[in-house]
C-alpha positions as CSV (number, residue, x, y, z in Angstrom):
1,M,-20.4,-82.5,19.4
2,K,-18.9,-81.4,22.7
3,K,-15.9,-83.8,22.2
4,L,-15.4,-82.4,18.7
5,V,-15.4,-78.8,20.0
6,W,-12.7,-79.7,22.6
7,Q,-10.6,-81.4,19.9
8,L,-10.8,-78.3,17.7
9,L,-9.9,-76.0,20.6
10,S,-7.0,-78.3,21.4
11,V,-5.7,-78.1,17.8
12,L,-6.1,-74.3,17.8
13,F,-4.2,-74.0,21.1
14,I,-1.3,-76.2,19.9
15,A,-1.2,-74.1,16.6
16,M,-1.1,-70.9,18.6
17,C,1.7,-72.2,20.8
18,S,3.7,-73.2,17.8
19,L,3.2,-69.8,16.2
20,S,4.3,-68.1,19.5
21,A,7.4,-70.3,19.7
22,S,8.2,-69.6,16.1
23,A,7.9,-65.8,16.7
24,T,10.1,-66.0,19.7
25,G,13.0,-67.3,17.7
26,Y,12.2,-65.5,14.5
27,T,15.2,-63.1,14.6
28,Q,17.6,-65.3,16.5
29,T,20.7,-65.4,14.4
30,R,23.8,-67.4,15.0
31,Y,26.0,-64.3,15.3
32,P,25.3,-61.0,17.0
33,I,23.7,-58.1,14.9
34,V,25.6,-54.8,15.0
35,L,23.8,-51.7,13.9
36,V,25.9,-48.8,12.4
37,H,24.6,-45.3,12.1
38,G,25.1,-42.9,9.2
39,L,26.2,-39.2,9.0
40,F,25.2,-37.2,12.1
41,G,23.9,-40.4,13.5
42,F,23.6,-41.4,17.2
43,D,22.5,-44.2,19.4
44,S,19.7,-42.3,21.1
45,L,18.6,-38.8,22.0
46,G,16.5,-39.3,25.0
47,P,13.6,-41.5,23.9
48,L,14.5,-41.0,20.2
49,E,16.6,-43.9,18.8
50,Y,18.4,-43.6,15.5
51,F,17.2,-47.1,14.6
52,Y,13.8,-46.2,16.0
53,G,12.2,-49.3,17.6
54,I,14.4,-51.7,15.7
55,P,16.8,-53.0,18.3
56,A,13.9,-53.9,20.6
57,A,12.0,-55.6,17.8
58,L,15.0,-57.7,16.9
59,R,15.8,-58.6,20.5
60,S,12.1,-59.6,21.1
61,G,12.7,-62.4,18.5
62,G,15.8,-63.7,20.1
63,A,18.6,-61.7,18.4
64,Q,21.7,-60.3,20.2
65,V,21.8,-56.7,19.1
66,Y,24.4,-54.0,19.6
67,V,24.2,-50.4,18.5
68,T,27.7,-48.9,17.9
69,S,28.8,-45.3,18.2
70,V,31.3,-44.0,15.6
71,S,32.1,-40.3,14.8
72,A,29.0,-38.5,13.7
73,A,31.0,-36.8,11.0
74,N,34.3,-38.1,9.7
75,S,35.8,-40.1,6.8
76,T,34.8,-43.7,6.1
77,E,38.2,-44.9,7.0
78,V,38.2,-43.2,10.4
79,R,34.7,-44.4,11.2
80,G,35.7,-47.9,10.0
81,E,38.6,-48.2,12.4
82,Q,36.3,-47.0,15.2
83,L,33.8,-49.7,14.2
84,L,36.4,-52.4,14.0
85,F,37.5,-51.6,17.6
86,Q,33.9,-52.0,18.8
87,V,33.4,-55.2,16.8
88,R,36.4,-56.7,18.6
89,Q,34.9,-55.6,22.0
90,I,31.6,-57.2,21.1
91,L,33.3,-60.5,20.1
92,A,35.3,-60.5,23.3
93,A,32.2,-59.9,25.4
94,T,30.0,-62.4,23.7
95,G,32.5,-65.1,22.7
96,A,31.1,-65.1,19.2
97,E,33.3,-65.7,16.2
98,K,31.7,-63.2,13.9
99,V,29.1,-60.5,13.8
100,H,26.5,-59.2,11.3
101,L,27.0,-55.6,10.3
102,I,23.9,-53.6,9.3
103,G,24.8,-50.1,8.3
104,H,22.5,-47.2,7.2
105,S,23.7,-44.4,4.9
106,H,27.4,-43.7,5.7
107,G,27.1,-46.8,7.9
108,G,27.1,-48.9,4.8
109,P,30.6,-48.1,3.5
110,T,31.8,-47.9,7.2
111,S,30.7,-51.5,7.6
112,R,32.2,-52.4,4.2
113,Y,35.6,-51.1,5.4
114,V,35.6,-53.5,8.4
115,A,34.6,-56.4,6.2
116,S,37.3,-55.6,3.7
117,V,40.2,-55.3,6.2
118,R,39.0,-58.1,8.6
119,P,36.6,-60.5,6.8
120,D,37.4,-63.2,9.3
121,L,35.4,-61.2,11.9
122,I,32.3,-60.6,9.8
123,A,29.5,-62.9,8.8
124,S,27.6,-60.5,6.7
125,V,27.3,-56.8,5.7
126,T,23.9,-55.3,4.9
127,S,23.8,-51.8,3.5
128,I,20.5,-49.8,3.9
129,G,20.3,-46.7,1.8
130,G,24.1,-47.0,1.7
131,V,26.2,-44.4,-0.1
132,N,28.1,-47.0,-2.1
133,K,28.7,-45.1,-5.2
134,G,28.4,-41.5,-3.9
135,S,25.6,-39.0,-3.5
136,R,24.9,-36.0,-5.7
137,V,23.9,-34.1,-2.5
138,A,27.5,-34.6,-1.2
139,D,28.8,-33.6,-4.6
140,V,26.9,-30.3,-4.2
141,L,28.3,-29.7,-0.7
142,V,31.9,-30.5,-1.7
143,G,31.6,-28.1,-4.6
144,A,29.8,-25.2,-3.0
145,A,29.8,-25.3,0.8
146,P,31.7,-22.6,2.6
147,D,34.0,-23.3,5.5
148,L,31.3,-22.1,7.9
149,V,29.1,-25.1,6.9
150,Y,31.8,-27.5,7.8
151,S,32.5,-25.8,11.1
152,V,28.8,-26.1,12.0
153,G,28.9,-29.7,10.9
154,D,31.9,-30.4,13.2
155,A,30.1,-28.7,16.1
156,L,26.9,-30.7,15.5
157,G,28.8,-33.9,15.3
158,G,30.6,-33.1,18.5
159,F,27.4,-32.3,20.3
160,L,25.7,-35.5,19.1
161,D,28.6,-37.7,20.3
162,L,28.8,-35.7,23.6
163,I,25.3,-36.4,24.6
164,N,25.7,-40.1,23.5
165,G,28.6,-40.5,25.9
166,S,31.4,-40.4,23.3
167,P,32.8,-36.9,23.6
168,T,36.3,-37.8,22.5
169,L,35.3,-39.0,19.0
170,P,37.0,-36.8,16.4
171,Q,34.8,-34.8,14.0
172,D,35.6,-33.8,10.4
173,A,32.6,-32.8,8.4
174,R,34.7,-31.9,5.4
175,A,36.2,-35.4,5.3
176,A,32.7,-36.9,5.7
177,A,31.5,-34.9,2.7
178,Q,34.5,-36.0,0.6
179,S,34.0,-39.6,1.6
180,L,30.3,-39.5,0.5
181,S,30.9,-37.7,-2.8
182,T,31.1,-39.5,-6.1
183,A,34.9,-39.0,-6.3
184,G,35.4,-40.0,-2.7
185,T,33.5,-43.2,-2.9
186,A,35.3,-44.1,-6.2
187,A,38.6,-43.8,-4.5
188,F,37.3,-45.9,-1.5
189,N,35.8,-48.5,-3.8
190,A,39.1,-48.9,-5.6
191,V,40.6,-50.2,-2.4
192,H,37.5,-51.9,-0.9
193,P,35.5,-53.3,-3.8
194,E,33.9,-56.3,-2.1
195,G,30.2,-56.7,-3.0
196,L,30.0,-53.8,-5.4
197,P,28.1,-54.3,-8.7
198,A,30.2,-54.4,-11.9
199,T,27.4,-52.6,-13.7
200,A,25.8,-49.2,-13.0
201,C,22.7,-50.6,-11.5
202,G,23.2,-54.3,-11.1
203,E,23.9,-56.7,-8.2
204,G,27.3,-57.4,-6.7
205,A,28.9,-60.7,-5.6
206,Y,26.7,-62.3,-2.9
207,Q,29.7,-63.6,-1.0
208,V,33.3,-62.4,-0.9
209,N,36.1,-63.7,1.4
210,G,33.4,-65.6,3.4
211,V,31.3,-62.4,4.0
212,Y,27.8,-62.2,2.6
213,Y,26.6,-58.9,1.2
214,F,23.0,-57.5,1.0
215,S,21.3,-54.2,0.4
216,W,18.0,-52.5,0.2
217,S,16.7,-48.9,-0.1
218,G,13.8,-46.6,-0.7
219,A,12.9,-44.7,-3.8
220,K,10.5,-42.0,-2.6
221,S,11.4,-38.7,-0.9
222,Y,8.0,-37.5,0.3
223,T,6.0,-40.3,2.1
224,N,3.9,-38.8,4.9
225,I,2.5,-35.3,5.2
226,F,3.0,-35.5,9.0
227,D,6.7,-36.1,8.8
228,P,8.6,-32.8,9.3
229,A,11.7,-34.2,7.5
230,D,9.9,-35.0,4.3
231,P,9.9,-31.4,2.8
232,F,13.7,-31.2,3.3
233,L,14.2,-34.6,1.5
234,A,11.9,-33.6,-1.2
235,V,14.2,-30.6,-1.9
236,T,17.4,-32.6,-1.8
237,S,15.9,-35.2,-4.1
238,L,16.0,-32.6,-6.9
239,A,19.8,-33.0,-7.0
240,F,19.3,-36.4,-8.7
241,G,17.7,-35.0,-11.9
242,G,14.9,-37.5,-12.0
243,A,16.8,-40.6,-11.1
244,R,15.2,-42.8,-8.5
245,N,16.4,-41.8,-5.0
246,D,15.4,-41.7,-1.4
247,G,16.1,-38.0,-1.0
248,L,19.8,-38.4,-0.3
249,V,21.0,-41.5,-2.2
250,A,20.2,-42.7,-5.7
251,S,18.7,-46.2,-5.8
252,C,21.4,-47.6,-8.0
253,S,24.1,-46.1,-5.8
254,S,22.7,-48.0,-2.9
255,H,23.3,-51.4,-4.5
256,L,25.6,-53.9,-2.8
257,G,25.7,-57.7,-3.1
258,R,22.3,-59.2,-3.2
259,V,19.7,-56.4,-3.7
260,I,16.6,-57.2,-1.7
261,R,14.8,-54.2,-3.2
262,D,15.6,-50.7,-4.2
263,D,12.2,-49.2,-4.6
264,Y,10.4,-49.3,-1.3
265,R,8.1,-46.3,-0.7
266,M,10.5,-44.9,1.8
267,N,12.9,-42.0,2.0
268,H,16.3,-41.9,3.6
269,L,15.0,-41.6,7.1
270,D,12.0,-43.9,6.7
271,E,14.5,-46.7,6.1
272,I,15.4,-46.6,9.8
273,N,11.8,-45.9,10.9
274,Q,12.3,-42.2,11.4
275,M,10.8,-39.8,12.3
276,V,9.5,-41.7,15.3
277,G,7.9,-44.3,13.1
278,I,6.1,-41.8,10.8
279,T,6.4,-43.6,7.5
280,D,4.3,-44.4,4.4
281,L,1.0,-46.0,5.6
282,F,0.9,-48.2,2.5
283,E,4.4,-49.7,2.7
284,T,5.8,-52.5,4.8
285,S,7.1,-51.3,8.1
286,P,10.8,-50.7,8.2
287,V,10.9,-52.6,11.5
288,T,9.4,-55.6,9.7
289,L,12.1,-55.4,7.0
290,F,14.8,-55.6,9.7
291,R,13.0,-58.6,11.3
292,Q,12.6,-60.4,8.0
293,H,16.3,-59.9,7.2
294,A,17.4,-61.3,10.6
295,N,15.2,-64.3,9.8
296,R,16.8,-64.5,6.3
297,L,20.3,-64.7,8.0
298,Q,19.0,-67.3,10.4
299,G,17.7,-69.4,7.5
300,M,21.2,-69.3,6.0
301,G,22.7,-70.7,9.2
302,L,24.2,-67.3,10.1
């Protein structure tokens, strides 16, 4: 009996070691992962990260992770050129041949721009709550916002970039709103169509010019009574007239390439684990989704 117990303990110990080793390399992709923030985004504000807890979770599993800093408010093309410059810097520093771009909100089309003009540098683009076919909230702003609103947006963008160590990044809130509008994204998509669905709410090509395309998004604006941002997103969700949305982007508008899911119980901020991890208690953690996706890329040899 004693011998049997020791044998069982040995098997359990080996199994636990195997699981630990597996977890250690769970997010270890072949190419570095580059995170790209959306409108009025940032790297960190003191202890508050834009991608809250996500870089550390990815690194804990073996991934190389970089968080980029582009203009908090500007056009997709301007932000795209800024991102391209940083991608080149990352490649030079790491010796890698390509990177994975994961963009949230306006970070989605920003990443798409880079993959469109330099597909040789990009292994994959993942759009999370991406404004790929415009946002009705942006349409409202473009049609009704006075000049003062854009001036405040420029000031806010400048402040965010200043405290993040990038005070020289140009701000243009009006250009940002135009880029995120239905008309603005249509013009952008005509030049950079890679990965876009051919139908209103379908999937796009999974791979274009050697770049793999993925997307996921939420479809619930109010998810936690303790989240101070939820009431605001519940109001902005009214702009969509009943269509599924995450508070700022319609589910169908977020589609790009292979659609992982477009109906998570998450709003636009939950998708990046904001505010400070206060998300729906009955939905998969956003951090887990990022880890699973890194493992997905690993399984594809990327």
